[in-house]
C-alpha positions as a Markdown table, in Angstrom:
| # | Residue | x | y | z |
|---|---|---|---|---|
| 1 | Unk | -8.7 | -23.5 | 21.0 |
| 2 | Unk | -7.8 | -19.8 | 21.4 |
| 3 | Unk | -4.7 | -20.8 | 23.6 |
| 4 | Unk | -3.5 | -23.3 | 21.0 |
| 5 | Unk | -4.0 | -20.7 | 18.2 |
| 6 | Unk | -2.0 | -17.9 | 19.9 |
| 7 | Unk | 0.7 | -20.1 | 21.3 |
| 8 | Unk | 1.4 | -21.7 | 17.9 |
| 9 | Unk | 1.2 | -18.2 | 16.3 |
| 10 | Unk | 3.8 | -16.8 | 18.7 |
| 11 | Unk | 6.2 | -19.8 | 18.4 |
| 12 | Unk | 6.1 | -19.9 | 14.5 |
| 13 | Unk | 6.4 | -16.2 | 14.2 |
| 14 | Unk | 9.4 | -16.1 | 16.5 |
| 15 | Unk | 11.0 | -18.9 | 14.5 |
| 16 | Unk | 10.7 | -16.8 | 11.4 |
| 17 | Unk | 8.2 | -18.8 | 9.3 |
| 18 | Unk | 6.5 | -17.0 | 6.4 |
| 19 | Unk | 3.3 | -15.3 | 7.5 |
| 20 | Unk | 1.0 | -17.7 | 5.6 |
| 21 | Unk | 2.7 | -20.7 | 7.2 |
| 22 | Unk | 2.3 | -19.0 | 10.6 |
| 23 | Unk | -1.4 | -18.5 | 10.1 |
| 24 | Unk | -2.0 | -21.9 | 8.6 |
| 25 | Unk | -0.2 | -23.8 | 11.3 |
| 26 | Unk | -2.0 | -21.8 | 13.9 |
| 27 | Unk | -5.3 | -22.7 | 12.3 |
| 28 | Unk | -4.4 | -26.4 | 12.4 |
| 29 | Unk | -3.4 | -26.2 | 16.1 |
| 30 | Unk | -6.6 | -24.3 | 17.0 |
| 31 | Unk | -8.9 | -26.7 | 15.3 |
| 32 | Unk | -7.0 | -29.8 | 16.6 |
| 33 | Unk | -7.4 | -28.4 | 20.1 |
| 34 | Unk | -11.1 | -27.8 | 19.7 |
| 35 | Unk | -11.7 | -31.6 | 19.1 |
| 36 | Unk | -15.1 | -30.9 | 17.5 |
| 37 | Unk | -14.4 | -29.0 | 14.3 |
| 38 | Unk | -13.4 | -31.0 | 11.2 |
| 39 | Unk | -10.0 | -30.1 | 9.7 |
| 40 | Unk | -11.8 | -29.8 | 6.3 |
| 41 | Unk | -13.1 | -26.4 | 7.5 |
| 42 | Unk | -9.7 | -24.9 | 6.9 |
| 43 | Unk | -9.7 | -25.8 | 3.2 |
| 44 | Unk | -13.3 | -24.7 | 2.9 |
| 45 | Unk | -12.6 | -21.3 | 4.4 |
| 46 | Unk | -9.5 | -20.8 | 2.3 |
| 47 | Unk | -11.3 | -21.6 | -0.9 |
| 48 | Unk | -14.4 | -19.5 | 0.0 |
| 49 | Unk | -12.2 | -16.4 | 0.9 |
| 50 | Unk | -10.5 | -16.3 | -2.5 |
| 51 | Unk | -13.5 | -17.3 | -4.5 |
| 52 | Unk | -14.5 | -13.7 | -5.0 |
| 53 | Unk | -15.1 | -11.5 | -8.1 |
| 54 | Unk | -13.8 | -8.5 | -6.1 |
| 55 | Unk | -10.5 | -10.1 | -5.3 |
| 56 | Unk | -10.0 | -10.7 | -9.1 |
| 57 | Unk | -8.8 | -7.1 | -9.1 |
| 58 | Unk | -5.6 | -8.1 | -7.3 |
| 59 | Unk | -4.0 | -10.3 | -10.1 |
| 60 | Unk | -5.2 | -7.9 | -12.7 |
| 61 | Unk | -3.7 | -4.8 | -11.0 |
| 62 | Unk | -0.5 | -6.9 | -10.4 |
| 63 | Unk | -0.3 | -7.5 | -14.2 |
| 64 | Unk | -1.0 | -3.8 | -14.9 |
| 65 | Unk | 1.7 | -2.6 | -12.5 |
| 66 | Unk | 4.3 | -4.9 | -14.1 |
| 67 | Unk | 3.3 | -3.9 | -17.6 |
| 68 | Unk | 3.7 | -0.2 | -16.6 |
| 69 | Unk | 7.1 | -0.9 | -15.1 |
| 70 | Unk | 8.3 | -2.9 | -18.1 |
| 71 | Unk | 6.7 | -0.7 | -20.7 |
| 72 | Unk | 8.7 | 2.5 | -19.8 |
| 73 | Unk | 5.8 | 4.3 | -18.1 |
| 74 | Unk | 7.7 | 4.8 | -14.8 |
| 75 | Unk | 10.7 | 6.3 | -16.6 |
| 76 | Unk | 8.5 | 8.9 | -18.4 |
| 77 | Unk | 6.6 | 9.8 | -15.2 |
| 78 | Unk | 10.0 | 10.5 | -13.6 |
| 79 | Unk | 11.0 | 12.7 | -16.5 |
| 80 | Unk | 7.7 | 14.6 | -16.3 |
| 81 | Unk | 8.0 | 15.2 | -12.6 |
| 82 | Unk | 11.6 | 16.2 | -12.9 |
| 83 | Unk | 10.7 | 18.9 | -15.5 |
| 84 | Unk | 8.3 | 20.4 | -12.9 |
| 85 | Unk | 10.4 | 20.1 | -9.7 |
| 86 | Unk | 13.9 | 19.3 | -10.7 |
| 87 | Unk | 15.1 | 22.9 | -10.5 |
| 88 | Unk | 14.2 | 23.4 | -6.8 |
| 89 | Unk | 16.3 | 22.7 | -3.7 |
| 90 | Unk | 15.8 | 19.0 | -3.0 |
| 91 | Unk | 14.1 | 18.8 | -6.4 |
| 92 | Unk | 15.1 | 15.3 | -7.2 |
| 93 | Unk | 13.9 | 14.1 | -3.8 |
| 94 | Unk | 10.5 | 15.8 | -4.4 |
| 95 | Unk | 10.4 | 14.3 | -7.8 |
| 96 | Unk | 10.8 | 10.8 | -6.3 |
| 97 | Unk | 7.8 | 11.5 | -4.0 |
| 98 | Unk | 5.6 | 13.0 | -6.7 |
| 99 | Unk | 6.4 | 10.1 | -9.1 |
| 100 | Unk | 5.4 | 7.6 | -6.4 |
| 101 | Unk | 2.1 | 9.4 | -6.0 |
| 102 | Unk | 1.5 | 9.2 | -9.8 |
| 103 | Unk | 2.6 | 5.6 | -10.0 |
| 104 | Unk | 0.4 | 4.8 | -7.1 |
| 105 | Unk | -2.6 | 5.6 | -9.2 |
| 106 | Unk | -1.4 | 2.9 | -11.6 |
| 107 | Unk | 0.1 | 0.0 | -9.6 |
| 108 | Unk | -1.8 | -0.1 | -6.3 |
| 109 | Unk | 1.2 | -1.8 | -4.6 |
| 110 | Unk | 3.8 | -0.4 | -2.3 |
| 111 | Unk | 6.7 | -2.8 | -3.2 |
| 112 | Unk | 5.9 | -2.4 | -6.9 |
| 113 | Unk | 6.1 | 1.4 | -6.5 |
| 114 | Unk | 9.5 | 1.2 | -4.7 |
| 115 | Unk | 10.9 | -1.3 | -7.3 |
| 116 | Unk | 9.7 | 0.7 | -10.4 |
| 117 | Unk | 10.5 | 4.2 | -9.2 |
| 118 | Unk | 13.3 | 3.4 | -6.8 |
| 119 | Unk | 15.2 | 1.4 | -9.3 |
| 120 | Unk | 15.6 | 4.6 | -11.4 |
| 121 | Unk | 15.5 | 7.3 | -8.8 |
| 122 | Unk | 18.0 | 6.0 | -6.2 |
| 123 | Unk | 20.9 | 5.8 | -8.6 |
| 124 | Unk | 20.0 | 9.2 | -10.1 |
| 125 | Unk | 19.8 | 10.8 | -6.6 |
| 126 | Unk | 23.2 | 9.4 | -5.8 |
| 127 | Unk | 24.6 | 11.0 | -8.9 |
| 128 | Unk | 23.1 | 14.3 | -7.9 |
| 129 | Unk | 24.9 | 14.2 | -4.5 |
| 130 | Unk | 22.2 | 12.7 | -2.2 |
| 131 | Unk | 23.4 | 10.1 | 0.3 |
| 132 | Unk | 22.5 | 6.4 | -0.4 |
| 133 | Unk | 20.8 | 6.1 | 3.0 |
| 134 | Unk | 18.7 | 9.3 | 2.4 |
| 135 | Unk | 17.7 | 8.1 | -1.0 |
| 136 | Unk | 16.8 | 4.6 | 0.1 |
| 137 | Unk | 14.9 | 5.8 | 3.2 |
| 138 | Unk | 12.9 | 8.3 | 1.1 |
| 139 | Unk | 11.9 | 5.6 | -1.4 |
| 140 | Unk | 11.0 | 3.2 | 1.3 |
| 141 | Unk | 8.5 | 5.6 | 2.8 |
| 142 | Unk | 7.3 | 7.2 | -0.4 |
| 143 | Unk | 6.6 | 3.8 | -1.9 |
| 144 | Unk | 4.0 | 3.2 | 0.8 |
| 145 | Unk | 1.8 | 5.9 | -0.9 |
| 146 | Unk | 1.2 | 3.2 | -3.5 |
| 147 | Unk | -1.3 | 1.6 | -1.1 |
| 148 | Unk | -3.0 | 4.9 | 0.0 |
| 149 | Unk | -3.7 | 6.6 | -3.3 |
| 150 | Unk | -6.2 | 4.4 | -5.3 |
| 151 | Unk | -6.3 | 1.9 | -6.8 |
| 152 | Unk | -5.0 | 0.1 | -3.7 |
| 153 | Unk | -4.8 | -3.6 | -3.1 |
| 154 | Unk | -5.2 | -3.3 | 0.7 |
| 155 | Unk | -8.3 | -1.2 | 0.1 |
| 156 | Unk | -9.7 | -4.0 | -2.0 |
| 157 | Unk | -9.1 | -6.4 | 0.9 |
| 158 | Unk | -10.6 | -4.1 | 3.5 |
| 159 | Unk | -13.7 | -3.5 | 1.3 |
| 160 | Unk | -14.1 | -7.2 | 0.9 |
| 161 | Unk | -13.7 | -8.0 | 4.6 |
| 162 | Unk | -15.7 | -5.0 | 5.9 |
| 163 | Unk | -18.5 | -5.1 | 3.3 |
| 164 | Unk | -18.0 | -1.5 | 2.2 |
| 165 | Unk | -17.9 | 0.1 | -1.2 |
| 166 | Unk | -14.5 | -0.2 | -3.0 |
| 167 | Unk | -15.4 | 2.9 | -5.2 |
| 168 | Unk | -16.1 | 5.0 | -2.1 |
| 169 | Unk | -12.9 | 3.8 | -0.3 |
| 170 | Unk | -10.9 | 4.6 | -3.4 |
| 171 | Unk | -12.2 | 8.1 | -3.5 |
| 172 | Unk | -11.5 | 8.6 | 0.2 |
| 173 | Unk | -7.8 | 7.7 | -0.4 |
| 174 | Unk | -6.9 | 10.7 | -2.5 |
| 175 | Unk | -6.9 | 13.3 | 0.3 |
| 176 | Unk | -4.8 | 11.3 | 2.7 |
| 177 | Unk | -2.4 | 10.1 | 0.0 |
| 178 | Unk | -1.8 | 13.7 | -1.1 |
| 179 | Unk | -1.3 | 14.8 | 2.5 |
| 180 | Unk | 1.3 | 12.1 | 3.1 |
| 181 | Unk | 3.1 | 13.0 | -0.1 |
| 182 | Unk | 3.2 | 16.7 | 0.7 |
| 183 | Unk | 4.5 | 15.9 | 4.2 |
| 184 | Unk | 7.3 | 13.9 | 2.8 |
| 185 | Unk | 8.2 | 16.6 | 0.2 |
| 186 | Unk | 8.5 | 19.2 | 3.0 |
| 187 | Unk | 10.9 | 16.9 | 4.9 |
| 188 | Unk | 12.9 | 16.2 | 1.7 |
| 189 | Unk | 13.1 | 20.0 | 0.9 |
| 190 | Unk | 14.4 | 21.0 | 4.4 |
| 191 | Unk | 16.7 | 18.0 | 4.7 |
| 192 | Unk | 18.2 | 18.7 | 1.3 |
| 193 | Unk | 18.6 | 22.4 | 2.1 |
| 194 | Unk | 20.4 | 21.5 | 5.4 |
| 195 | Unk | 22.7 | 18.9 | 3.9 |
| 196 | Unk | 23.3 | 20.5 | 0.5 |
| 197 | Unk | 21.8 | 17.6 | -1.4 |
| 198 | Unk | 21.0 | 17.8 | -5.1 |
| 199 | Unk | 23.4 | 20.4 | -6.2 |
| 200 | Unk | 25.1 | 18.3 | -8.8 |
| 201 | Unk | 23.6 | 18.0 | -12.3 |
| 202 | Unk | 20.9 | 20.5 | -11.4 |
| 203 | Unk | 18.9 | 21.6 | -14.4 |
| 204 | Unk | 17.2 | 25.0 | -14.8 |
| 205 | Unk | 13.4 | 25.2 | -15.2 |
| 206 | Unk | 12.1 | 25.4 | -18.8 |
| 207 | Unk | 8.5 | 25.5 | -20.0 |
| 208 | Unk | 9.8 | 23.9 | -23.2 |
| 209 | Unk | 11.1 | 21.0 | -21.3 |
| 210 | Unk | 7.9 | 20.7 | -19.3 |
| 211 | Unk | 5.9 | 20.6 | -22.6 |
| 212 | Unk | 8.2 | 18.0 | -24.1 |
| 213 | Unk | 8.1 | 15.7 | -21.0 |
| 214 | Unk | 4.3 | 16.1 | -20.7 |
| 215 | Unk | 3.9 | 15.0 | -24.4 |
| 216 | Unk | 6.1 | 11.9 | -23.8 |
| 217 | Unk | 4.3 | 11.0 | -20.6 |
| 218 | Unk | 0.8 | 11.8 | -21.7 |
| 219 | Unk | -0.2 | 8.1 | -22.2 |
| 220 | Unk | 1.0 | 7.4 | -18.7 |
| 221 | Unk | -0.8 | 10.4 | -17.2 |
| 222 | Unk | -4.1 | 9.5 | -19.0 |
| 223 | Unk | -4.2 | 6.0 | -17.6 |
| 224 | Unk | -5.4 | 6.9 | -14.0 |
| 225 | Unk | -8.0 | 9.2 | -15.5 |
| 226 | Unk | -9.4 | 6.4 | -17.7 |
| 227 | Unk | -9.3 | 3.8 | -14.9 |
| 228 | Unk | -10.7 | 5.9 | -12.0 |
| 229 | Unk | -12.9 | 7.9 | -14.3 |
| 230 | Unk | -14.5 | 4.7 | -15.6 |
| 231 | Unk | -15.1 | 3.5 | -12.0 |
| 232 | Unk | -16.8 | 6.7 | -10.8 |
| 233 | Unk | -18.6 | 7.3 | -14.1 |
| 234 | Unk | -20.2 | 3.9 | -13.7 |
| 235 | Unk | -18.7 | 2.6 | -16.9 |
| 236 | Unk | -17.1 | -0.4 | -15.2 |
| 237 | Unk | -16.6 | -1.9 | -11.7 |
| 238 | Unk | -13.2 | -1.7 | -9.9 |
| 239 | Unk | -12.5 | -5.3 | -10.9 |
| 240 | Unk | -13.2 | -4.6 | -14.5 |
| 241 | Unk | -11.1 | -1.4 | -14.2 |
| 242 | Unk | -8.2 | -3.6 | -13.2 |
| 243 | Unk | -8.6 | -5.5 | -16.5 |
| 244 | Unk | -8.8 | -2.3 | -18.4 |
| 245 | Unk | -5.6 | -1.1 | -16.7 |
| 246 | Unk | -3.8 | -4.3 | -17.7 |
| 247 | Unk | -5.0 | -4.1 | -21.3 |
| 248 | Unk | -4.1 | -0.4 | -21.5 |
| 249 | Unk | -0.6 | -1.0 | -20.1 |
| 250 | Unk | 0.0 | -3.7 | -22.7 |
| 251 | Unk | -1.1 | -1.6 | -25.6 |
| 252 | Unk | 0.9 | 1.5 | -24.5 |
| 253 | Unk | 4.0 | -0.5 | -23.6 |
| 254 | Unk | 4.0 | -2.6 | -26.8 |
| 255 | Unk | 2.6 | -0.4 | -29.5 |
| 256 | Unk | 3.0 | 3.2 | -28.3 |
| 257 | Unk | 6.3 | 3.4 | -26.3 |
| 258 | Unk | 7.5 | 0.2 | -27.7 |
| 259 | Unk | 9.7 | -0.5 | -24.7 |
| 260 | Unk | 7.8 | -3.7 | -23.9 |
| 261 | Unk | 8.8 | -6.7 | -26.1 |
| 262 | Unk | 6.5 | -9.7 | -26.6 |
| 263 | Unk | 9.4 | -12.0 | -25.6 |
| 264 | Unk | 9.3 | -10.3 | -22.2 |
| 265 | Unk | 5.6 | -11.1 | -21.5 |
| 266 | Unk | 6.1 | -14.7 | -20.2 |
| 267 | Unk | 8.5 | -13.6 | -17.5 |
| 268 | Unk | 6.4 | -10.6 | -16.7 |
| 269 | Unk | 3.2 | -12.7 | -16.3 |
| 270 | Unk | 5.2 | -15.2 | -14.3 |
| 271 | Unk | 6.3 | -12.5 | -11.9 |
| 272 | Unk | 2.7 | -11.3 | -11.6 |
| 273 | Unk | 1.5 | -14.8 | -11.0 |
| 274 | Unk | 4.0 | -15.3 | -8.2 |
| 275 | Unk | 3.0 | -12.0 | -6.5 |
| 276 | Unk | -0.6 | -12.9 | -6.8 |
| 277 | Unk | -0.1 | -16.4 | -5.4 |
| 278 | Unk | 1.7 | -14.9 | -2.3 |
| 279 | Unk | -1.2 | -12.5 | -1.7 |
| 280 | Unk | -3.9 | -15.1 | -2.2 |
| 281 | Unk | -2.4 | -17.7 | 0.0 |
| 282 | Unk | -2.1 | -15.1 | 2.8 |
| 283 | Unk | -5.8 | -14.1 | 2.1 |
| 284 | Unk | -6.9 | -17.7 | 2.5 |
| 285 | Unk | -4.8 | -18.5 | 5.6 |
| 286 | Unk | -5.8 | -15.2 | 7.2 |
| 287 | Unk | -9.5 | -15.8 | 6.5 |
| 288 | Unk | -9.3 | -19.2 | 8.2 |
| 289 | Unk | -7.4 | -17.6 | 11.1 |
| 290 | Unk | -10.1 | -14.9 | 11.4 |
| 291 | Unk | -12.9 | -17.5 | 11.3 |
| 292 | Unk | -11.3 | -19.4 | 14.2 |
| 293 | Unk | -10.9 | -16.2 | 16.2 |
| 294 | Unk | -14.6 | -15.5 | 15.7 |
| 295 | Unk | -15.6 | -19.1 | 16.7 |
| 296 | Unk | -13.6 | -18.6 | 19.9 |
| 297 | Unk | -15.4 | -15.3 | 20.5 |
| 298 | Unk | -12.1 | -13.4 | 20.6 |
| 299 | Unk | -13.5 | -10.3 | 18.8 |
| 300 | Unk | -16.2 | -10.0 | 21.5 |
| 301 | Unk | -13.5 | -10.1 | 24.2 |
| 302 | Unk | -11.4 | -7.5 | 22.4 |
| 303 | Unk | -14.4 | -5.3 | 21.9 |
| 304 | Unk | -15.4 | -5.5 | 25.5 |
| 305 | Unk | -11.9 | -4.7 | 26.6 |
| 306 | Unk | -11.6 | -1.6 | 24.4 |
| 307 | Unk | -15.0 | -0.4 | 25.4 |
| 308 | Unk | -14.0 | -0.7 | 29.0 |
| 309 | Unk | -11.0 | 1.5 | 28.4 |
| 310 | Unk | -12.8 | 4.6 | 27.2 |
| 311 | Unk | -16.1 | 5.9 | 26.0 |
| 312 | Unk | -14.5 | 8.6 | 23.9 |
| 313 | Unk | -14.1 | 7.7 | 20.2 |
| 314 | Unk | -11.0 | 9.9 | 19.7 |
| 315 | Unk | -9.2 | 8.2 | 22.6 |
| 316 | Unk | -10.3 | 4.8 | 21.1 |
| 317 | Unk | -8.9 | 5.8 | 17.7 |
| 318 | Unk | -5.6 | 6.7 | 19.4 |
| 319 | Unk | -5.4 | 3.3 | 21.0 |
| 320 | Unk | -6.3 | 1.6 | 17.8 |
| 321 | Unk | -3.6 | 3.6 | 15.9 |
| 322 | Unk | -1.0 | 2.6 | 18.4 |
| 323 | Unk | -2.0 | -1.0 | 18.1 |
| 324 | Unk | -2.0 | -1.0 | 14.3 |
| 325 | Unk | 1.4 | 0.6 | 14.1 |
| 326 | Unk | 2.8 | -2.3 | 16.1 |
| 327 | Unk | 0.9 | -4.8 | 14.0 |
| 328 | Unk | 2.2 | -3.2 | 10.9 |
| 329 | Unk | 5.7 | -3.8 | 12.0 |
| 330 | Unk | 5.1 | -7.5 | 12.7 |
| 331 | Unk | 2.5 | -8.7 | 10.2 |
| 332 | Unk | 1.8 | -8.6 | 6.5 |
| 333 | Unk | -0.7 | -5.9 | 5.4 |
| 334 | Unk | -3.0 | -8.3 | 3.7 |
| 335 | Unk | -3.2 | -10.7 | 6.7 |
| 336 | Unk | -3.6 | -7.8 | 9.1 |
| 337 | Unk | -6.5 | -6.3 | 7.3 |
| 338 | Unk | -8.4 | -9.6 | 6.8 |
| 339 | Unk | -7.9 | -10.7 | 10.4 |
| 340 | Unk | -8.5 | -7.3 | 12.1 |
| 341 | Unk | -11.3 | -5.8 | 10.0 |
| 342 | Unk | -14.0 | -8.1 | 11.3 |
| 343 | Unk | -12.8 | -7.5 | 14.8 |
| 344 | Unk | -12.9 | -3.7 | 14.6 |
| 345 | Unk | -16.1 | -3.2 | 12.5 |
| 346 | Unk | -18.5 | -3.9 | 15.4 |
| 347 | Unk | -16.4 | -1.6 | 17.7 |
| 348 | Unk | -16.3 | 1.4 | 15.4 |
| 349 | Unk | -20.0 | 0.9 | 14.7 |
| 350 | Unk | -20.7 | 1.1 | 18.4 |
| 351 | Unk | -18.7 | 4.4 | 18.6 |
| 352 | Unk | -20.3 | 5.9 | 15.5 |
| 353 | Unk | -17.0 | 5.9 | 13.5 |
| 354 | Unk | -17.4 | 6.1 | 9.7 |
| 355 | Unk | -16.2 | 2.7 | 8.3 |
| 356 | Unk | -14.8 | 4.5 | 5.2 |
| 357 | Unk | -12.8 | 6.9 | 7.4 |
| 358 | Unk | -11.7 | 4.0 | 9.6 |
| 359 | Unk | -10.6 | 2.0 | 6.5 |
| 360 | Unk | -8.3 | 4.9 | 5.5 |
| 361 | Unk | -6.9 | 5.1 | 9.0 |
| 362 | Unk | -6.2 | 1.4 | 8.9 |
| 363 | Unk | -4.5 | 1.4 | 5.5 |
| 364 | Unk | -2.3 | 4.5 | 6.4 |
| 365 | Unk | -1.2 | 2.8 | 9.6 |
| 366 | Unk | -0.3 | -0.5 | 7.9 |
| 367 | Unk | 1.4 | 1.4 | 5.0 |
| 368 | Unk | 3.8 | 2.9 | 7.6 |
| 369 | Unk | 4.5 | -0.6 | 8.7 |
| 370 | Unk | 5.6 | -1.5 | 5.2 |
| 371 | Unk | 8.6 | 0.8 | 5.7 |
| 372 | Unk | 9.7 | -0.3 | 9.2 |
| 373 | Unk | 11.6 | -3.3 | 10.4 |
| 374 | Unk | 11.5 | -6.2 | 11.0 |
| 375 | Unk | 9.0 | -7.1 | 8.2 |
| 376 | Unk | 8.9 | -3.9 | 6.2 |
| 377 | Unk | 8.8 | -5.1 | 2.6 |
| 378 | Unk | 9.5 | -1.7 | 1.1 |
| 379 | Unk | 12.5 | -1.4 | 3.4 |
| 380 | Unk | 14.0 | -4.6 | 1.9 |
| 381 | Unk | 13.3 | -3.6 | -1.7 |
| 382 | Unk | 15.0 | -0.2 | -1.3 |
| 383 | Unk | 18.0 | -1.6 | 0.6 |
| 384 | Unk | 18.4 | -4.1 | -2.2 |
| 385 | Unk | 18.4 | -1.4 | -4.8 |
| 386 | Unk | 20.8 | 0.9 | -2.9 |
| 387 | Unk | 22.9 | -1.9 | -1.6 |
| 388 | Unk | 23.0 | -0.7 | 2.0 |
| 389 | Unk | 22.1 | -2.3 | 5.4 |
| 390 | Unk | 18.7 | -2.2 | 7.0 |
| 391 | Unk | 20.2 | -0.3 | 9.9 |
| 392 | Unk | 21.5 | 2.5 | 7.7 |
| 393 | Unk | 18.2 | 2.8 | 6.0 |
| 394 | Unk | 16.2 | 2.7 | 9.2 |
| 395 | Unk | 18.3 | 5.4 | 10.8 |
| 396 | Unk | 17.9 | 7.8 | 7.8 |
| 397 | Unk | 14.2 | 7.0 | 7.7 |
| 398 | Unk | 13.3 | 8.4 | 11.2 |
| 399 | Unk | 12.5 | 12.0 | 10.0 |
| 400 | Unk | 10.3 | 10.7 | 7.2 |
| 401 | Unk | 8.4 | 8.4 | 9.7 |
| 402 | Unk | 7.8 | 11.3 | 12.0 |
| 403 | Unk | 6.2 | 13.2 | 9.0 |
| 404 | Unk | 4.1 | 10.1 | 8.3 |
| 405 | Unk | 3.0 | 9.9 | 11.9 |
| 406 | Unk | 2.0 | 13.6 | 12.0 |
| 407 | Unk | 0.0 | 13.1 | 8.7 |
| 408 | Unk | -1.6 | 10.0 | 10.3 |
| 409 | Unk | -2.8 | 12.0 | 13.3 |
| 410 | Unk | -4.2 | 14.7 | 11.1 |
| 411 | Unk | -6.1 | 12.1 | 9.0 |
| 412 | Unk | -7.4 | 10.4 | 12.1 |
| 413 | Unk | -8.8 | 13.6 | 13.8 |
| 414 | Unk | -9.9 | 15.4 | 10.6 |
| 415 | Unk | -12.4 | 13.1 | 9.1 |
| 416 | Unk | -13.2 | 15.4 | 6.1 |
| 417 | Unk | -9.8 | 14.7 | 4.7 |
| 418 | Unk | -11.1 | 11.2 | 3.9 |
| 419 | Unk | -14.8 | 11.9 | 3.4 |
| 420 | Unk | -14.8 | 15.2 | 1.6 |
| 421 | Unk | -14.3 | 13.8 | -1.9 |
| 422 | Unk | -16.6 | 10.8 | -1.6 |
| 423 | Unk | -19.4 | 13.2 | -0.3 |
| 424 | Unk | -18.6 | 15.6 | -3.2 |
| 425 | Unk | -19.0 | 12.8 | -5.7 |
| 426 | Unk | -22.3 | 11.6 | -4.1 |
| 427 | Unk | -20.8 | 8.3 | -2.9 |
| 428 | Unk | -21.6 | 8.9 | 0.8 |
């Protein structure tokens, strides 16, 4: 069964099938080879995996993110960040990163962050003298912060698969997300200084401009406070918070900023439904794939192999980091988390590794994969906006990826970066 599963997976992946097709066909092959498990199990596992109140947060956050983008919130967040950082060397590049960090606290999605912020920032950075490749590369990597700073859709999947608290995981994401953002800002600053980027259309700093942009963006800035404050204040669950976010985005977009028209809603909801369907079918297929792996005792074999390599938990984390970076380049984030979390949970428990800390390590690793070829979805979105080749983008991205890797190592070996805030809030 295991042989049929992996052979089919390898062949279909090499042939370029969509990841959910790869997983589904592998499941069919594995069960057919077993000869004793009814094929109906696949349908049952797929249904059971998505029949979850927790996962209801995914479509609701998808709708909220699209409402924010269509309602003019991303534009006002950019103006707010530009009023603070636009006068510095490399200011517009740093604005792009800071805006991604703020939008991450609204959308929960990497591609949505790249599309919403990159669609505005990449053309603006070009006008200011930044190269297309630099602008697109920065947005590819900065957009991945959308799945590190909460609310985060991959964190929802990890919490569901690993039976850990979503609220605690959300709180743990702030420190690592800010660290990654600061690392990218530093690279953007020194690169801009070296290459003379951002000298055109540079505006002087003005407290009056800051006050004006803050007033315009106040409804956008308040939203993360309402959503996350409601979760940690015990007012509503993370799933209910997603519903609140969607309703808030609708009210602000239609009645406050008035950039969102009622005639736009059907298309917006259709886009959200398509995105949700893609995520959910991957969740279902990955869950079936993971169940077959467990039935074939593959997790036990992997655990035994890793334990045989080292007895030191830090060496183990280095090995897992290397493995996840490779997986992130080759597999969808959702599928990776759902398949690998049940495999790694017994191992990290044996080594005394905090599952919340490990969840952050896993999400940061796979977030890096969202920006790297051959399957980096953020990479494709930013290339489409900038109209450049993947090769140009990937080459300009190297310095940003190095910064991300350094941040990942710091997060891995300095557990308090992830656990300080949850402990301060009494969640751990």
